[in-house]
N, C-alpha and C positions, 0 to 999 in steps of 0.2 A: 772891053776886049774879053772874048770867051776863053775859058781855061782849056788846057789840053785834055782830050779824052784819054781814057786808059790805054787805048790802042796806040796813042802817040807818046806814051811815057817810055822811058828807058826800060828795056826788057826786064832788068833786075828789079824794077819797082812795080811791075804789073802783078796783081794778086794771084792770077792763075799760074803764071810762070814761077812766082815766088813759092807757091804751094807745091808745085812739082819739084822744085829744087830742094826745098827745106822742110816740107811737110806742113800739115795744117796747123800744128802747134806753134809755128813761127809767125802766123798771121794774127793781126788784131781782129777784134770783133767786127769792126767796120770793114776791114778787108774781106773777111769771110762773107759778110752780108753783101758786099759789092759784087762778089762772084755770083751770088744768087740772082741779083737783079740785072746784072750784065752791063747796064749803062745808066748814066745819070741824065743830065740835060746839057744844052749848049753852054750854060753858065756854070755848071757844077759837075765834077766827075762823080762817078758812082761811089767812090770811097768818101769824098767830101760830103756827099748827100747823106750817106749812112752815118757819118760822124755827127752830122747835125741832128739826125733822128735820134741817135743814141744819147746825145747830149740832152735832148728834151726828155729822155727817159732816165736821166741821172746815170747814164752809162750802165744801166742794169737790164740784162737780157730778160729777166723775169717780168719787169715792167713793160718791156717791148712786147712780150707775148700777150699781155693783157690789153694792148691797143686793139681797136676795131679797124676794119677795112675803111670805114668812113673817116676815122681820125687820120689814118695814113694817107688818104687821098683827098683830104680836105682843101688842098690848095697851098698848104704851108710848105709842101715838099714837091717842088716842080720836078717832073720827070718820074714821079712815083704814082703810077696808075693802078687800077684794080688788079691786074695780072701780077704786077710786082708785089703789091701788098699781100695778095693771097700767098705768093711764094714765101715771103718773109714769115707770115704767120704759120704756114705749114711747117717750115723749118723749126720754128719755136715749139710747135706741138710735137714734132718728132723728137726733139731734144727732151721734152718732158716725159714722153713715153719711154725713151731709152733709159732715163734715170729711174723709172719705175720698174724696169725689168731687171731680172738677175742676169749676171754674165753667163753666157753659154758654157756649160761644162764640156771641156774637151775630153774625148775618149782616151783612156789609158790603154796603150797597146804594148805591154811589156813582156808578152810571151807569144810563142808561135801559135798557141791555141786561140789567144785573143785576136791576133792578126787574122787568122783563118776565119773566125766568126765574123769579123768585120768585112773581109773581102769576099767570102763565099757567095753572098747574095748578088754581088756585082758580076760574078764569073760563072756561076753554076750552070747557066743555060747558053753560054757562048759556044758557037760552032767553030770559031777560029781563035787562035792564040792572041792574047793581049798582055802587055806588060804595064805594070803600074808601079809607082813609087809612093811610099808613105814618108812624109817628113815630120819629124817630131822634135820636141824640146828635150832637155836633159832628163826630165821626169817621165819620158815616154808618153807624153800627152800629144795627141795628133794636132799638127798645125795645118797640114794640107795633104790631100791625096790627089794624085794626078796620073792620067793615062799617058804612057810613053809611046806605045806602038800598037798596031793592030794588024793581024794577018800573018803571023809567023815570027818567032823570036829566034834570033841568032846573036852572036857576039857583036855583030855590026849593026843590027837592026835597032838596038837601043843606044841612043846617043848619050854617052856618059857625061858629056859637057852640059847637056840640058839638065841632067840630074844635079850636078854640082852647082850650076847657075841658080836653079830654083831653091836648092837648099840654102845657099848663101843669102839670096834675096829674102827668104822667109826667116832668117836667123835660126834655122834648124841646126841641131847638133847630132841628130840620129837619123839614119836613112835605112829604109827597108825596101827591098825589091820583091815584087810579087808577079807571077805570071801563071796562067792556067794551061792545062793539058786537056784539050777536048777528047782525047783518046781515053781519058779517065785513068791513065797510068801515071802515077805521081813520080816515078823514078826519073832522075835528071839525065839529060843527054850530054854529050861532049860539049855542045854549044852552050848548054846551061852552065856547065862547069867553067868554061872559059869566060863567059860573061860575069859569073860570080867573082872570079879572081880579078878581072879588070875593074869591076866596081869596087872591090875591096881595096885595091892599090890606089885608085883615084881618091877614095874617101880618106885613106891614111895620109896621102899627100896634103889634102886640104883640112886635116885634123877633124874630120867627121867620123862618127862611129857607125860603121856598117853593121847593123844589128842582126839582120837575117835576110835570106833569100828564100821565099816560100814558093813552092809549086802547088797550085790549087787544083783539086779535082772535086767532083761532086760527091762528097762524103769523106775524102781523105786529103792529106797534104804531106809534102816533103819539106822539111826544114833543114837547111844547111847548118844552122846553129845547133839544133838538137842533135844532129848527126856528127857534131864535132868537126865540121869542115870549114869553119871560119876562124 
């Protein structure tokens, strides 16, 4: 009697769903490999197949990476063809290359001048206003930069909820708001002031630090923080 395929398992036991709920770290090596190959055979699920492959490699991923396509497709592992074997070995190679590379250094944006230098190339040639947020950790290292709106900035055009949601999802603790003035006049408008205050209040409620709101022009900037308005 054939075993259940992964699609027939309880949802909590499926590798893809488990990874989405709990993160990749919660999965075994066999489960991660099963996600890569997608399916096993009528007699064996993808997870069981990869458990057997790993068992033959003494449960050592380094040994798995040394196997050849011919060894993986020799007939000992029904359901494992050339395409799946290539996928497995490609993943092993990527893991090896990742280990050899240094972690990417995050930019430190701890001043209005540093923020301006980072954002100016993105905004210097824009003919319309755009709003961006910079999400950072407690050391002012950039986690994510994200465009919020395009074509006119008002207190209602920027959705504060989107800012807060993304900050929490990224585990950010510091938020910076930036927008450009195509007129090249860096002075803030009434809408800019109101948006700044709404952003500040929302961040305070969620225990986020609203570091600054910068207005970017080609050659100059206005910083609410430097002007003592935060």
